[in-house]
C-alpha positions in Angstrom: 62.2 -102.6 136.6 60.9 -99.3 134.7 64.0 -98.7 133.2 67.0 -100.9 132.0 69.3 -99.4 134.3 67.9 -100.9 137.1 67.5 -104.3 136.2 71.2 -105.2 137.2 71.0 -103.7 140.6 67.7 -105.5 141.0 69.6 -109.0 140.5 72.2 -108.8 142.4 70.3 -108.2 145.3 67.5 -110.9 144.5 71.1 -112.9 144.2 72.1 -111.8 147.2 69.6 -112.2 149.4 69.2 -115.9 147.9 72.3 -116.9 148.3 72.5 -115.4 152.5 69.3 -117.5 152.7 70.9 -120.5 151.3 73.8 -120.4 153.4 71.9 -119.9 156.2 70.1 -123.1 155.5 73.7 -124.8 155.1 75.0 -123.7 158.5 72.0 -124.5 160.2 72.7 -128.0 158.6 76.1 -128.1 160.0 74.6 -127.5 163.9 72.0 -130.4 163.2 74.3 -133.1 161.4 77.3 -132.3 162.8 76.3 -134.6 166.0 74.0 -137.4 164.2 76.1 -139.2 161.3 79.3 -138.0 159.2 77.6 -139.3 156.2 74.4 -137.0 157.1 76.7 -134.2 157.4 78.7 -134.5 154.2 75.4 -135.8 152.9 73.6 -132.8 153.6 76.6 -130.3 152.5 76.5 -131.1 149.1 72.9 -131.1 148.5 72.8 -127.4 150.3 75.7 -126.7 147.7 74.4 -128.0 144.9 70.6 -126.5 145.7 72.2 -123.1 146.1 74.3 -123.1 142.8 70.6 -124.7 140.9 68.6 -122.0 142.5 70.9 -119.2 141.7 71.1 -120.3 138.1 67.4 -120.4 137.8 66.9 -117.3 139.6 69.0 -115.6 137.4 67.9 -117.5 134.3 64.2 -116.4 135.5 65.0 -112.8 135.5 67.0 -112.3 132.4 64.9 -114.2 130.3 61.3 -112.6 132.0 63.0 -108.7 131.8 61.0 -107.5 128.5 58.2 -109.0 128.9 58.2 -107.3 132.8 59.0 -104.2 131.4 56.3 -104.3 128.4 53.3 -104.9 130.8 54.8 -102.2 133.1 54.5 -99.5 130.0 51.3 -101.0 129.1 49.9 -100.1 132.4 51.1 -96.6 132.2 49.1 -96.0 128.8 
């Protein structure tokens, strides 16, 4: 984050990691809930997708809002 050009690639990497972990959690839920109950399966699916979308939105919003502050902190540590 030391230059403005690196913010977008780092945001995309963080978003990709967050998305991949969410997808793995949903796939794990498929294997767990498929044989237990149909309502549990679809309820967990909806909850997982909802949390995945909210988590991505919060991550990207936080990274965008804190960007200037983190760059300022970095520049202050150099001086």
